[in-house]
C-alpha positions in Angstrom: -104.4 -64.8 -76.5 -104.7 -64.7 -80.2 -104.7 -68.8 -80.0 -107.2 -68.8 -77.3 -109.6 -65.6 -79.4 -109.3 -68.1 -82.6 -110.0 -70.9 -81.3 -113.8 -69.7 -79.7 -114.2 -68.1 -83.6 -113.6 -71.1 -85.0 -115.8 -73.1 -82.0 -119.2 -70.8 -82.5 -118.4 -69.9 -86.1 -117.7 -66.6 -85.6 -118.2 -64.6 -88.9 -117.2 -60.4 -88.3 -114.2 -59.1 -86.9 -112.5 -58.0 -83.2 -110.5 -55.0 -83.0 -109.2 -53.5 -79.6 -106.9 -50.7 -79.0 -105.7 -48.5 -76.3 -104.9 -44.8 -77.6 -103.1 -45.4 -80.3 -102.0 -48.9 -80.0 -103.8 -51.7 -81.6 -103.8 -54.7 -79.4 -106.1 -57.1 -81.1 -107.1 -56.9 -85.1 -108.4 -59.8 -87.4 -111.5 -60.8 -89.5 -113.2 -63.9 -89.8 -115.3 -65.0 -91.9 -117.1 -64.1 -95.3 -118.5 -60.7 -96.2 -120.0 -62.8 -99.1 -120.7 -66.5 -99.3 -121.8 -66.8 -102.3 -119.3 -65.6 -103.9 -116.4 -66.1 -101.6 -115.6 -62.2 -100.5 -113.6 -62.5 -97.2 -114.5 -60.3 -94.0 -111.3 -57.7 -93.9 -110.6 -55.5 -90.4 -111.9 -52.4 -92.7 -115.3 -54.3 -93.6 -118.5 -52.4 -93.2 -121.7 -54.3 -91.8 -125.1 -53.6 -90.2 -125.2 -52.3 -86.4 -128.7 -52.5 -85.7 -128.9 -50.1 -82.5 -125.2 -49.2 -82.3 -127.3 -46.5 -84.5 -129.2 -45.0 -81.3 -126.1 -43.8 -79.8 -125.8 -41.7 -82.8 -129.3 -40.6 -83.2 -129.1 -39.5 -79.5 -125.7 -37.5 -80.2 -128.2 -35.9 -82.8 -131.3 -34.9 -80.5 -128.7 -34.0 -77.8 -127.0 -31.5 -80.3 -129.8 -30.1 -80.9 -130.9 -29.4 -77.6 -127.6 -28.1 -76.9 -127.8 -25.7 -79.6 -131.5 -24.4 -77.8 -133.5 -26.0 -81.0 -134.8 -28.8 -79.0 -135.2 -29.1 -75.0 -135.1 -32.5 -73.2 -138.5 -31.2 -71.6 -140.0 -31.0 -75.1 -143.1 -33.1 -75.4 -143.2 -35.1 -78.4 -146.6 -33.5 -79.7 -145.0 -30.3 -79.2 -143.0 -31.2 -82.9 -145.4 -33.9 -84.4 -148.6 -32.2 -83.9 -151.5 -34.4 -85.1 -149.2 -37.2 -86.0 -149.0 -40.6 -84.4 -152.1 -39.5 -81.9 -151.6 -42.2 -79.8 -148.6 -41.0 -78.3 -149.2 -39.6 -75.1 -149.2 -35.8 -74.8 -147.1 -35.9 -72.0 -144.3 -37.7 -73.6 -141.0 -35.8 -74.0 -137.2 -36.3 -75.2 -136.1 -37.7 -72.3 -138.4 -40.2 -71.8 -138.0 -41.1 -75.7 -133.9 -41.0 -75.0 -134.0 -43.2 -72.0 -136.7 -45.7 -72.7 -139.0 -44.7 -70.6 -141.9 -43.0 -72.6 -144.1 -46.1 -72.2 -145.3 -46.0 -75.7 -146.2 -48.7 -77.8 -143.3 -50.3 -80.3 -143.7 -50.8 -84.0 -140.7 -53.4 -83.8 -141.7 -56.9 -82.1 -138.3 -58.4 -80.9 -140.0 -61.1 -81.1 -141.1 -61.5 -85.0 -139.0 -64.0 -87.3 -138.8 -62.3 -89.4 -140.2 -58.6 -88.3 -143.2 -57.3 -89.9 -141.3 -53.5 -91.2 -139.2 -55.5 -94.2 -139.2 -52.4 -96.9 -139.8 -49.1 -94.8 -136.7 -47.1 -97.0 -137.8 -43.5 -96.0 -138.9 -41.1 -93.0 -142.9 -40.9 -94.7 -142.7 -45.2 -94.2 -141.4 -45.2 -91.1 -143.9 -42.8 -89.9 -146.9 -44.6 -91.5 -145.3 -47.8 -89.5 -145.4 -46.1 -86.1 -148.0 -45.5 -85.8 -151.5 -46.9 -84.6 -150.2 -48.1 -81.5 -151.6 -47.3 -78.2 -149.9 -46.2 -75.4 -148.6 -49.3 -72.9 -147.6 -47.2 -69.7 -147.4 -43.8 -68.3 -144.4 -41.9 -69.2 -141.5 -42.2 -67.0 -143.0 -44.8 -64.8 -141.1 -47.9 -66.2 -137.9 -49.0 -68.3 -138.7 -50.3 -71.4 -135.8 -50.9 -74.1 -137.8 -49.7 -77.1 -137.3 -48.8 -81.0 -139.9 -47.3 -81.9 -139.3 -44.2 -79.2 -135.6 -43.8 -81.4 -137.5 -43.7 -84.5 -140.1 -40.8 -83.1 -136.6 -39.0 -82.0 -135.3 -39.0 -85.7 -138.9 -38.2 -87.2 -138.4 -35.5 -84.2 -135.2 -34.5 -85.0 -135.8 -34.0 -88.4 -138.7 -31.4 -88.3 -136.5 -29.3 -85.8 -133.5 -29.6 -88.3 -135.1 -29.3 -91.6 -132.9 -31.7 -93.1 -133.2 -35.8 -93.5 -132.0 -38.1 -90.7 -129.3 -39.7 -92.5 -127.7 -36.0 -93.2 -128.2 -35.1 -89.2 -126.1 -38.1 -88.5 -123.2 -37.2 -91.2 -122.6 -33.5 -90.7 -123.4 -33.8 -86.8 -121.6 -37.3 -86.2 -119.5 -39.2 -88.8 -118.2 -36.3 -90.3 -116.8 -34.8 -86.3 -115.8 -38.1 -85.8 -113.6 -39.1 -88.8 -116.0 -41.9 -89.2 -115.5 -41.9 -93.1 -117.2 -45.7 -93.5 -120.0 -45.1 -91.4 -124.0 -44.5 -93.5 -127.0 -45.6 -94.0 -127.2 -47.9 -96.9 -129.5 -49.9 -99.0 -129.8 -53.5 -97.8 -130.9 -54.4 -101.4 -127.7 -52.6 -103.4 -124.9 -52.7 -100.6 -121.6 -51.5 -102.0 -118.0 -53.1 -102.5 -116.2 -53.8 -98.7 -119.9 -54.0 -97.3 -120.5 -57.8 -95.5 -124.3 -59.3 -96.5 -125.8 -60.9 -93.0 -126.8 -64.1 -93.0 -129.5 -66.1 -91.1 -129.3 -68.7 -89.4 -130.3 -71.6 -92.0 -127.7 -69.9 -94.7 -129.8 -67.2 -95.9 -129.4 -63.6 -96.2 -131.1 -60.9 -94.1 -132.1 -58.7 -97.2 -136.0 -59.9 -96.7 -135.6 -59.4 -93.1 -134.6 -56.0 -92.1 -135.7 -52.8 -93.3 -134.4 -51.4 -96.8 -133.3 -48.3 -94.9 -132.5 -48.1 -91.6 -133.5 -45.6 -90.0 -133.1 -43.5 -86.3 -133.7 -46.9 -84.0 -131.2 -49.2 -86.1 -129.3 -50.1 -89.2 -126.5 -47.8 -89.9 -123.6 -49.7 -91.3 -120.5 -49.0 -89.9 -116.8 -50.7 -89.3 -115.0 -51.5 -86.5 -111.8 -49.3 -87.0 -114.8 -46.5 -87.6 -115.6 -47.2 -83.4 -112.4 -46.5 -82.8 -112.3 -43.5 -83.6 -115.8 -42.4 -82.2 -115.1 -43.0 -78.7 -112.3 -40.4 -78.8 -114.4 -38.3 -80.7 -117.2 -38.1 -78.2 -115.6 -38.0 -75.0 -113.5 -35.1 -76.4 -116.4 -32.9 -76.9 -116.1 -33.2 -80.6 -119.2 -34.7 -81.4 -121.7 -32.7 -78.5 -120.0 -30.0 -75.9 -118.6 -31.9 -73.1 -121.0 -30.8 -70.9 -123.2 -33.0 -72.2 -121.3 -35.5 -72.9 -121.1 -36.3 -68.8 -124.7 -36.1 -68.8 -125.6 -38.4 -71.4 -123.2 -40.6 -69.7 -125.1 -40.4 -65.8 -126.8 -43.1 -65.9 -130.7 -42.1 -66.0 -132.6 -46.2 -65.9 -132.0 -49.3 -65.7 -128.6 -48.6 -66.6 -128.8 -46.3 -69.3 -128.1 -43.0 -70.5 -128.8 -40.9 -73.0 -128.5 -43.3 -75.5 -125.8 -45.0 -74.1 -125.8 -48.1 -72.2 -123.4 -47.7 -68.7 -122.8 -51.7 -67.6 -121.8 -50.2 -63.9 -117.8 -51.1 -64.5 -116.5 -48.0 -65.7 -117.3 -48.4 -69.5 -120.2 -47.8 -71.8 -120.7 -49.6 -74.5 -123.3 -49.8 -77.4 -125.1 -52.6 -78.7 -127.1 -54.2 -81.8 -128.9 -57.4 -82.5 -130.9 -58.6 -85.6 -131.7 -61.1 -88.0 -127.4 -61.3 -89.1 -126.6 -58.7 -87.3 -124.8 -59.0 -84.0 -122.3 -55.7 -82.9 -121.0 -54.5 -79.7 -118.3 -51.8 -79.0 -117.3 -51.1 -75.4 -114.7 -48.3 -74.0 -113.3 -47.7 -70.9 -112.3 -44.1 -70.3 -110.1 -44.7 -67.2 -107.6 -47.1 -69.6 -108.6 -46.0 -73.2 -109.2 -49.4 -73.9 -111.7 -49.3 -76.7 -113.3 -53.2 -77.5 -115.5 -53.8 -80.9 -117.2 -56.5 -82.3 -119.0 -56.3 -85.6 -120.5 -59.7 -87.4 -122.8 -60.8 -90.3 -124.3 -64.3 -89.1 -126.7 -64.6 -86.4 -124.6 -66.2 -84.0 -122.0 -63.1 -83.0 -119.1 -65.0 -81.8 -120.8 -66.3 -78.1 -118.2 -65.8 -75.5 -116.4 -63.4 -77.6 -119.2 -60.4 -76.8 -116.9 -60.4 -73.6 -114.0 -59.5 -75.7 -113.0 -56.5 -73.5 -112.1 -58.7 -70.8 -109.5 -60.6 -72.4 -107.7 -57.0 -72.2 -106.9 -56.4 -68.8 -106.5 -52.2 -67.9 -102.7 -51.8 -67.7 
């Protein structure tokens, strides 16, 4: 098994970490490539990487936690919280629409742009300004359209309801309860030690291709071992109450729950991809199998993205 994975990693120029576990048992754990090419710093299993849209699951947990406490409702409209801000968002758009990618609002982040047009975002005020001016695309609740801006709007809503910065909400409500000590919003232009720099296809770093600091739609940094901790904590109800775990993992639209992908094979998944970033973490509750791939280059490992398929449910 290791020989086959090593072969594929070499063929696809994989740089990152693969970690597979079942309960307390580690089935596979190995790092490949470099966290920093210029200084020859190699990746290790506990290196931190940007996880792009993997952040959306953490955002959903913050929002659902506020709902579980009665401070917000799935039926709450964005307008009730935003007031006069972002006036082009349809007044009927609800928190549930935003969580399920069915809001129909215009998206500030063009996934086809290369590089994307918003690299200087660092604060919630920056994101609010960037989100403004995009007209509604479709009536709320009528179609599934994967959407970065919707989750950025959820971050603004959560901040205003809780009265504290979004990064602090993620820390106190998600990462600390789960024991994820290596997961945090970091400045891409001031990365600390044991953190991987992302690389584009031409070998340049991705520092000019992403926001300076991530937000509710993406950009938090984490490690593969932290996601080994995340899934059991989430499913056991240590982040949101157990009844809400079930609701979050019930299909709502196009194989998506509330912030989580539901691939239809009994698993639950978080996925992220951006310039110089690839992330995939899958958990199968029936067997306790967790498979995480996390990478700091554009290639992402090709067939290694099907990492959990290398391991049986036995």
